[in-house]
PyMOL Python script that loads the backbone (N, CA, C, O; Angstrom):
from pymol import cmd

cmd.read_pdbstr("""\
ATOM      1  N   UNK A   1      23.283 -32.530  73.212  1.00  0.00           N
ATOM      2  CA  UNK A   1      23.233 -32.766  71.382  1.00  0.00           C
ATOM      3  C   UNK A   1      24.696 -32.164  71.035  1.00  0.00           C
ATOM      4  O   UNK A   1      25.684 -32.894  70.958  1.00  0.00           O
ATOM      5  N   UNK A   2      24.744 -30.727  70.826  1.00  0.00           N
ATOM      6  CA  UNK A   2      25.837 -30.568  70.188  1.00  0.00           C
ATOM      7  C   UNK A   2      26.932 -31.674  69.387  1.00  0.00           C
ATOM      8  O   UNK A   2      26.977 -32.215  68.282  1.00  0.00           O
ATOM      9  N   UNK A   3      27.956 -31.658  70.910  1.00  0.00           N
ATOM     10  CA  UNK A   3      28.428 -32.613  70.905  1.00  0.00           C
ATOM     11  C   UNK A   3      28.369 -34.164  70.662  1.00  0.00           C
ATOM     12  O   UNK A   3      29.444 -34.731  70.468  1.00  0.00           O
ATOM     13  N   UNK A   4      27.062 -34.995  70.655  1.00  0.00           N
ATOM     14  CA  UNK A   4      27.051 -35.997  70.044  1.00  0.00           C
ATOM     15  C   UNK A   4      26.954 -36.696  71.382  1.00  0.00           C
ATOM     16  O   UNK A   4      26.964 -37.922  71.266  1.00  0.00           O
ATOM     17  N   UNK A   5      26.837 -36.117  72.968  1.00  0.00           N
ATOM     18  CA  UNK A   5      27.437 -37.082  74.463  1.00  0.00           C
ATOM     19  C   UNK A   5      25.539 -37.303  73.991  1.00  0.00           C
ATOM     20  O   UNK A   5      24.843 -36.852  73.082  1.00  0.00           O
ATOM     21  N   UNK A   6      25.328 -38.066  74.961  1.00  0.00           N
ATOM     22  CA  UNK A   6      24.053 -39.058  75.399  1.00  0.00           C
ATOM     23  C   UNK A   6      23.391 -38.228  76.717  1.00  0.00           C
ATOM     24  O   UNK A   6      24.032 -37.922  77.723  1.00  0.00           O
ATOM     25  N   UNK A   7      22.658 -38.078  76.596  1.00  0.00           N
ATOM     26  CA  UNK A   7      21.507 -37.415  77.576  1.00  0.00           C
ATOM     27  C   UNK A   7      20.400 -38.097  77.886  1.00  0.00           C
ATOM     28  O   UNK A   7      19.442 -38.349  77.155  1.00  0.00           O
ATOM     29  N   UNK A   8      20.596 -38.416  79.132  1.00  0.00           N
ATOM     30  CA  UNK A   8      19.856 -39.212  79.827  1.00  0.00           C
ATOM     31  C   UNK A   8      17.765 -38.279  80.252  1.00  0.00           C
ATOM     32  O   UNK A   8      18.002 -37.071  80.255  1.00  0.00           O
ATOM     33  N   UNK A   9      16.862 -38.394  80.415  1.00  0.00           N
ATOM     34  CA  UNK A   9      15.927 -38.476  80.674  1.00  0.00           C
ATOM     35  C   UNK A   9      15.547 -37.319  81.713  1.00  0.00           C
ATOM     36  O   UNK A   9      14.766 -36.384  81.889  1.00  0.00           O
ATOM     37  N   UNK A  10      17.142 -38.346  82.560  1.00  0.00           N
ATOM     38  CA  UNK A  10      16.970 -37.141  83.990  1.00  0.00           C
ATOM     39  C   UNK A  10      17.900 -35.832  83.989  1.00  0.00           C
ATOM     40  O   UNK A  10      18.263 -34.842  84.625  1.00  0.00           O
ATOM     41  N   UNK A  11      18.007 -36.510  82.886  1.00  0.00           N
ATOM     42  CA  UNK A  11      19.031 -35.240  82.718  1.00  0.00           C
ATOM     43  C   UNK A  11      18.570 -33.871  82.634  1.00  0.00           C
ATOM     44  O   UNK A  11      18.924 -32.798  83.124  1.00  0.00           O
ATOM     45  N   UNK A  12      17.213 -34.463  81.460  1.00  0.00           N
ATOM     46  CA  UNK A  12      16.413 -33.345  81.042  1.00  0.00           C
ATOM     47  C   UNK A  12      15.925 -32.801  81.217  1.00  0.00           C
ATOM     48  O   UNK A  12      15.807 -31.639  80.828  1.00  0.00           O
ATOM     49  N   UNK A  13      14.806 -34.055  82.667  1.00  0.00           N
ATOM     50  CA  UNK A  13      13.444 -33.459  83.246  1.00  0.00           C
ATOM     51  C   UNK A  13      14.371 -32.257  83.997  1.00  0.00           C
ATOM     52  O   UNK A  13      14.074 -31.101  83.696  1.00  0.00           O
ATOM     53  N   UNK A  14      15.314 -32.434  84.814  1.00  0.00           N
ATOM     54  CA  UNK A  14      15.651 -31.692  86.121  1.00  0.00           C
ATOM     55  C   UNK A  14      16.632 -30.101  86.101  1.00  0.00           C
ATOM     56  O   UNK A  14      16.989 -29.098  86.720  1.00  0.00           O
ATOM     57  N   UNK A  15      16.666 -30.765  85.035  1.00  0.00           N
ATOM     58  CA  UNK A  15      17.059 -28.999  84.152  1.00  0.00           C
ATOM     59  C   UNK A  15      15.967 -28.499  83.599  1.00  0.00           C
ATOM     60  O   UNK A  15      15.717 -27.304  83.755  1.00  0.00           O
ATOM     61  N   UNK A  16      15.119 -29.329  82.850  1.00  0.00           N
ATOM     62  CA  UNK A  16      14.151 -27.834  82.691  1.00  0.00           C
ATOM     63  C   UNK A  16      12.923 -27.261  83.820  1.00  0.00           C
ATOM     64  O   UNK A  16      12.153 -26.303  83.745  1.00  0.00           O
ATOM     65  N   UNK A  17      13.153 -28.441  85.012  1.00  0.00           N
ATOM     66  CA  UNK A  17      12.553 -28.462  86.576  1.00  0.00           C
ATOM     67  C   UNK A  17      13.164 -26.575  86.612  1.00  0.00           C
ATOM     68  O   UNK A  17      12.451 -25.608  86.881  1.00  0.00           O
ATOM     69  N   UNK A  18      15.044 -26.543  86.154  1.00  0.00           N
ATOM     70  CA  UNK A  18      16.139 -26.254  87.197  1.00  0.00           C
ATOM     71  C   UNK A  18      15.053 -24.612  86.630  1.00  0.00           C
ATOM     72  O   UNK A  18      14.416 -23.823  87.329  1.00  0.00           O
ATOM     73  N   UNK A  19      15.364 -24.679  84.421  1.00  0.00           N
ATOM     74  CA  UNK A  19      15.114 -23.574  83.836  1.00  0.00           C
ATOM     75  C   UNK A  19      14.056 -23.067  84.301  1.00  0.00           C
ATOM     76  O   UNK A  19      13.867 -22.405  83.281  1.00  0.00           O
ATOM     77  N   UNK A  20      13.490 -22.884  84.723  1.00  0.00           N
ATOM     78  CA  UNK A  20      11.087 -22.678  84.716  1.00  0.00           C
ATOM     79  C   UNK A  20      11.764 -21.891  85.787  1.00  0.00           C
ATOM     80  O   UNK A  20      11.936 -20.721  85.444  1.00  0.00           O
ATOM     81  N   UNK A  21      12.349 -22.278  87.385  1.00  0.00           N
ATOM     82  CA  UNK A  21      12.031 -22.363  88.633  1.00  0.00           C
ATOM     83  C   UNK A  21      13.257 -21.257  88.533  1.00  0.00           C
ATOM     84  O   UNK A  21      13.676 -20.659  89.524  1.00  0.00           O
ATOM     85  N   UNK A  22      13.693 -21.100  87.404  1.00  0.00           N
ATOM     86  CA  UNK A  22      14.517 -19.833  87.532  1.00  0.00           C
ATOM     87  C   UNK A  22      14.451 -18.668  86.883  1.00  0.00           C
ATOM     88  O   UNK A  22      14.884 -17.534  87.089  1.00  0.00           O
ATOM     89  N   UNK A  23      13.528 -19.427  85.676  1.00  0.00           N
ATOM     90  CA  UNK A  23      12.671 -18.283  84.955  1.00  0.00           C
ATOM     91  C   UNK A  23      11.813 -17.465  84.812  1.00  0.00           C
ATOM     92  O   UNK A  23      11.464 -16.841  83.810  1.00  0.00           O
ATOM     93  N   UNK A  24      11.027 -17.449  87.059  1.00  0.00           N
ATOM     94  CA  UNK A  24       9.881 -17.326  87.026  1.00  0.00           C
ATOM     95  C   UNK A  24      10.469 -16.386  87.985  1.00  0.00           C
ATOM     96  O   UNK A  24      10.079 -15.292  88.392  1.00  0.00           O
ATOM     97  N   UNK A  25      11.890 -17.351  88.337  1.00  0.00           N
ATOM     98  CA  UNK A  25      11.734 -16.270  89.133  1.00  0.00           C
ATOM     99  C   UNK A  25      11.705 -16.949  90.622  1.00  0.00           C
ATOM    100  O   UNK A  25      12.510 -16.232  91.218  1.00  0.00           O
ATOM    101  N   UNK A  26      11.238 -17.926  91.572  1.00  0.00           N
ATOM    102  CA  UNK A  26      10.446 -18.638  92.200  1.00  0.00           C
ATOM    103  C   UNK A  26      12.495 -19.425  92.754  1.00  0.00           C
ATOM    104  O   UNK A  26      12.590 -20.397  93.504  1.00  0.00           O
ATOM    105  N   UNK A  27      13.417 -18.900  92.322  1.00  0.00           N
ATOM    106  CA  UNK A  27      14.091 -19.612  92.673  1.00  0.00           C
ATOM    107  C   UNK A  27      14.458 -20.990  93.103  1.00  0.00           C
ATOM    108  O   UNK A  27      13.459 -21.709  93.154  1.00  0.00           O
ATOM    109  N   UNK A  28      15.845 -21.746  93.513  1.00  0.00           N
ATOM    110  CA  UNK A  28      16.272 -22.799  93.063  1.00  0.00           C
ATOM    111  C   UNK A  28      16.953 -23.464  94.929  1.00  0.00           C
ATOM    112  O   UNK A  28      17.798 -23.077  95.737  1.00  0.00           O
ATOM    113  N   UNK A  29      15.955 -24.612  94.837  1.00  0.00           N
ATOM    114  CA  UNK A  29      16.646 -24.820  96.287  1.00  0.00           C
ATOM    115  C   UNK A  29      18.505 -25.900  96.005  1.00  0.00           C
ATOM    116  O   UNK A  29      18.666 -26.912  95.324  1.00  0.00           O
ATOM    117  N   UNK A  30      19.401 -25.238  96.715  1.00  0.00           N
ATOM    118  CA  UNK A  30      20.641 -25.587  96.974  1.00  0.00           C
ATOM    119  C   UNK A  30      20.564 -26.623  96.940  1.00  0.00           C
ATOM    120  O   UNK A  30      20.662 -27.251  95.886  1.00  0.00           O
ATOM    121  N   UNK A  31      20.402 -27.049  97.847  1.00  0.00           N
ATOM    122  CA  UNK A  31      20.270 -29.060  98.434  1.00  0.00           C
ATOM    123  C   UNK A  31      19.362 -29.909  97.354  1.00  0.00           C
ATOM    124  O   UNK A  31      19.587 -31.119  97.346  1.00  0.00           O
ATOM    125  N   UNK A  32      18.460 -29.468  96.530  1.00  0.00           N
ATOM    126  CA  UNK A  32      18.416 -30.711  95.212  1.00  0.00           C
ATOM    127  C   UNK A  32      19.242 -30.428  94.183  1.00  0.00           C
ATOM    128  O   UNK A  32      19.423 -31.188  93.232  1.00  0.00           O
ATOM    129  N   UNK A  33      19.951 -28.961  94.379  1.00  0.00           N
ATOM    130  CA  UNK A  33      20.251 -29.337  93.302  1.00  0.00           C
ATOM    131  C   UNK A  33      21.773 -29.822  93.067  1.00  0.00           C
ATOM    132  O   UNK A  33      22.273 -30.075  91.971  1.00  0.00           O
ATOM    133  N   UNK A  34      22.200 -29.875  93.920  1.00  0.00           N
ATOM    134  CA  UNK A  34      23.371 -30.941  94.199  1.00  0.00           C
ATOM    135  C   UNK A  34      23.573 -31.710  94.311  1.00  0.00           C
ATOM    136  O   UNK A  34      24.623 -32.154  93.846  1.00  0.00           O
ATOM    137  N   UNK A  35      22.193 -32.913  95.448  1.00  0.00           N
ATOM    138  CA  UNK A  35      22.213 -33.407  95.265  1.00  0.00           C
ATOM    139  C   UNK A  35      22.293 -34.091  93.645  1.00  0.00           C
ATOM    140  O   UNK A  35      23.183 -34.844  93.252  1.00  0.00           O
ATOM    141  N   UNK A  36      21.246 -33.662  92.934  1.00  0.00           N
ATOM    142  CA  UNK A  36      20.668 -34.066  91.501  1.00  0.00           C
ATOM    143  C   UNK A  36      22.490 -34.219  90.880  1.00  0.00           C
ATOM    144  O   UNK A  36      22.829 -35.320  90.446  1.00  0.00           O
ATOM    145  N   UNK A  37      23.588 -32.993  90.896  1.00  0.00           N
ATOM    146  CA  UNK A  37      24.698 -33.324  90.764  1.00  0.00           C
ATOM    147  C   UNK A  37      25.501 -34.531  91.293  1.00  0.00           C
ATOM    148  O   UNK A  37      26.466 -34.875  90.610  1.00  0.00           O
ATOM    149  N   UNK A  38      25.350 -34.909  91.916  1.00  0.00           N
ATOM    150  CA  UNK A  38      26.255 -35.790  92.928  1.00  0.00           C
ATOM    151  C   UNK A  38      25.954 -37.186  91.897  1.00  0.00           C
ATOM    152  O   UNK A  38      26.695 -37.833  91.157  1.00  0.00           O
ATOM    153  N   UNK A  39      24.315 -37.307  92.288  1.00  0.00           N
ATOM    154  CA  UNK A  39      24.154 -37.990  91.719  1.00  0.00           C
ATOM    155  C   UNK A  39      24.075 -38.465  89.414  1.00  0.00           C
ATOM    156  O   UNK A  39      23.902 -39.344  88.570  1.00  0.00           O
ATOM    157  N   UNK A  40      24.318 -37.268  89.616  1.00  0.00           N
ATOM    158  CA  UNK A  40      24.719 -37.686  87.961  1.00  0.00           C
ATOM    159  C   UNK A  40      26.491 -37.476  88.336  1.00  0.00           C
ATOM    160  O   UNK A  40      26.551 -37.830  87.158  1.00  0.00           O
ATOM    161  N   UNK A  41      27.351 -37.346  88.612  1.00  0.00           N
ATOM    162  CA  UNK A  41      28.799 -36.925  89.488  1.00  0.00           C
ATOM    163  C   UNK A  41      28.685 -38.754  88.978  1.00  0.00           C
ATOM    164  O   UNK A  41      28.799 -39.154  87.820  1.00  0.00           O
ATOM    165  N   UNK A  42      28.428 -39.652  90.251  1.00  0.00           N
ATOM    166  CA  UNK A  42      28.470 -40.192  91.118  1.00  0.00           C
ATOM    167  C   UNK A  42      27.929 -41.950  90.667  1.00  0.00           C
ATOM    168  O   UNK A  42      28.118 -43.049  91.189  1.00  0.00           O
ATOM    169  N   UNK A  43      27.223 -41.492  89.497  1.00  0.00           N
ATOM    170  CA  UNK A  43      26.437 -42.566  88.587  1.00  0.00           C
ATOM    171  C   UNK A  43      27.735 -43.544  87.638  1.00  0.00           C
ATOM    172  O   UNK A  43      27.566 -44.763  87.653  1.00  0.00           O
ATOM    173  N   UNK A  44      28.564 -43.178  87.112  1.00  0.00           N
ATOM    174  CA  UNK A  44      29.317 -43.847  86.488  1.00  0.00           C
ATOM    175  C   UNK A  44      30.074 -44.610  86.919  1.00  0.00           C
ATOM    176  O   UNK A  44      30.351 -45.763  86.589  1.00  0.00           O
ATOM    177  N   UNK A  45      30.579 -43.702  88.002  1.00  0.00           N
ATOM    178  CA  UNK A  45      32.004 -44.448  88.961  1.00  0.00           C
ATOM    179  C   UNK A  45      30.741 -46.470  89.968  1.00  0.00           C
ATOM    180  O   UNK A  45      30.818 -47.694  90.072  1.00  0.00           O
ATOM    181  N   UNK A  46      30.172 -45.697  90.215  1.00  0.00           N
ATOM    182  CA  UNK A  46      29.562 -47.103  90.843  1.00  0.00           C
ATOM    183  C   UNK A  46      28.205 -47.808  90.128  1.00  0.00           C
ATOM    184  O   UNK A  46      27.182 -48.058  90.765  1.00  0.00           O
ATOM    185  N   UNK A  47      28.325 -47.996  89.143  1.00  0.00           N
ATOM    186  CA  UNK A  47      28.116 -49.008  87.726  1.00  0.00           C
ATOM    187  C   UNK A  47      29.703 -49.395  87.558  1.00  0.00           C
ATOM    188  O   UNK A  47      29.912 -50.607  87.584  1.00  0.00           O
ATOM    189  N   UNK A  48      30.694 -48.669  87.414  1.00  0.00           N
ATOM    190  CA  UNK A  48      31.369 -49.113  87.141  1.00  0.00           C
ATOM    191  C   UNK A  48      31.693 -50.361  88.508  1.00  0.00           C
ATOM    192  O   UNK A  48      31.632 -51.561  88.241  1.00  0.00           O
ATOM    193  N   UNK A  49      31.946 -49.991  89.587  1.00  0.00           N
ATOM    194  CA  UNK A  49      32.319 -51.103  90.595  1.00  0.00           C
ATOM    195  C   UNK A  49      31.928 -52.069  90.943  1.00  0.00           C
ATOM    196  O   UNK A  49      32.455 -53.030  91.503  1.00  0.00           O
ATOM    197  N   UNK A  50      30.096 -51.668  90.334  1.00  0.00           N
ATOM    198  CA  UNK A  50      29.210 -53.107  90.763  1.00  0.00           C
ATOM    199  C   UNK A  50      29.946 -53.521  89.769  1.00  0.00           C
ATOM    200  O   UNK A  50      30.964 -54.087  90.168  1.00  0.00           O
ATOM    201  N   UNK A  51      29.772 -53.430  87.856  1.00  0.00           N
ATOM    202  CA  UNK A  51      29.872 -54.724  86.947  1.00  0.00           C
ATOM    203  C   UNK A  51      31.159 -54.915  87.964  1.00  0.00           C
ATOM    204  O   UNK A  51      30.942 -55.966  88.569  1.00  0.00           O
ATOM    205  N   UNK A  52      32.261 -54.410  88.356  1.00  0.00           N
ATOM    206  CA  UNK A  52      33.668 -55.459  88.858  1.00  0.00           C
ATOM    207  C   UNK A  52      32.884 -56.644  89.478  1.00  0.00           C
ATOM    208  O   UNK A  52      32.790 -57.858  89.300  1.00  0.00           O
ATOM    209  N   UNK A  53      32.067 -55.144  90.765  1.00  0.00           N
ATOM    210  CA  UNK A  53      31.777 -57.096  91.329  1.00  0.00           C
ATOM    211  C   UNK A  53      31.368 -57.904  90.990  1.00  0.00           C
ATOM    212  O   UNK A  53      31.834 -59.042  91.030  1.00  0.00           O
ATOM    213  N   UNK A  54      30.024 -57.433  90.401  1.00  0.00           N
ATOM    214  CA  UNK A  54      29.459 -59.159  89.496  1.00  0.00           C
ATOM    215  C   UNK A  54      29.779 -59.787  88.319  1.00  0.00           C
ATOM    216  O   UNK A  54      29.092 -60.634  87.747  1.00  0.00           O
ATOM    217  N   UNK A  55      30.993 -59.287  87.924  1.00  0.00           N
ATOM    218  CA  UNK A  55      32.160 -59.700  86.886  1.00  0.00           C
ATOM    219  C   UNK A  55      33.414 -60.667  87.983  1.00  0.00           C
ATOM    220  O   UNK A  55      34.049 -61.565  87.430  1.00  0.00           O
ATOM    221  N   UNK A  56      33.621 -60.428  89.242  1.00  0.00           N
ATOM    222  CA  UNK A  56      34.607 -60.542  90.013  1.00  0.00           C
ATOM    223  C   UNK A  56      33.779 -62.291  90.400  1.00  0.00           C
ATOM    224  O   UNK A  56      34.056 -63.472  90.190  1.00  0.00           O
ATOM    225  N   UNK A  57      32.449 -61.348  91.192  1.00  0.00           N
ATOM    226  CA  UNK A  57      31.766 -63.096  92.264  1.00  0.00           C
ATOM    227  C   UNK A  57      31.815 -64.003  91.052  1.00  0.00           C
ATOM    228  O   UNK A  57      32.542 -64.994  91.123  1.00  0.00           O
ATOM    229  N   UNK A  58      30.883 -63.697  89.570  1.00  0.00           N
ATOM    230  CA  UNK A  58      29.938 -64.608  88.452  1.00  0.00           C
ATOM    231  C   UNK A  58      31.614 -65.159  87.371  1.00  0.00           C
ATOM    232  O   UNK A  58      31.621 -66.193  86.704  1.00  0.00           O
ATOM    233  N   UNK A  59      32.938 -64.113  87.468  1.00  0.00           N
ATOM    234  CA  UNK A  59      33.722 -65.907  86.947  1.00  0.00           C
ATOM    235  C   UNK A  59      34.318 -66.406  88.380  1.00  0.00           C
ATOM    236  O   UNK A  59      34.703 -67.554  88.160  1.00  0.00           O
ATOM    237  N   UNK A  60      34.558 -66.107  89.650  1.00  0.00           N
ATOM    238  CA  UNK A  60      34.780 -67.295  90.822  1.00  0.00           C
ATOM    239  C   UNK A  60      34.448 -68.141  91.450  1.00  0.00           C
ATOM    240  O   UNK A  60      34.915 -68.685  92.451  1.00  0.00           O
ATOM    241  N   UNK A  61      32.823 -68.417  90.329  1.00  0.00           N
ATOM    242  CA  UNK A  61      31.617 -69.210  91.071  1.00  0.00           C
ATOM    243  C   UNK A  61      31.804 -69.989  89.578  1.00  0.00           C
ATOM    244  O   UNK A  61      32.387 -71.065  89.443  1.00  0.00           O
ATOM    245  N   UNK A  62      31.179 -69.204  88.484  1.00  0.00           N
ATOM    246  CA  UNK A  62      31.577 -70.402  86.820  1.00  0.00           C
ATOM    247  C   UNK A  62      33.245 -70.434  86.513  1.00  0.00           C
ATOM    248  O   UNK A  62      33.686 -71.089  85.569  1.00  0.00           O
TER     249      UNK A  62
END
""", "prot")
cmd.dss("prot")
cmd.show_as("cartoon", "prot")
cmd.util.cbc("prot")
cmd.orient("prot")
């Protein structure tokens, strides 16, 4: 928020759970953290590719 960047509910919830687990000493499941980070990183390129594909198909049809 300090930089004015958008933050999704998923980012907030996942960070809150990870922070709570770390603070309580329960530890983190690193495989789950890795999956969350990959999902965050891949969301934008995947949505760009899907939008481009849909545009191309619809542009050819109409």
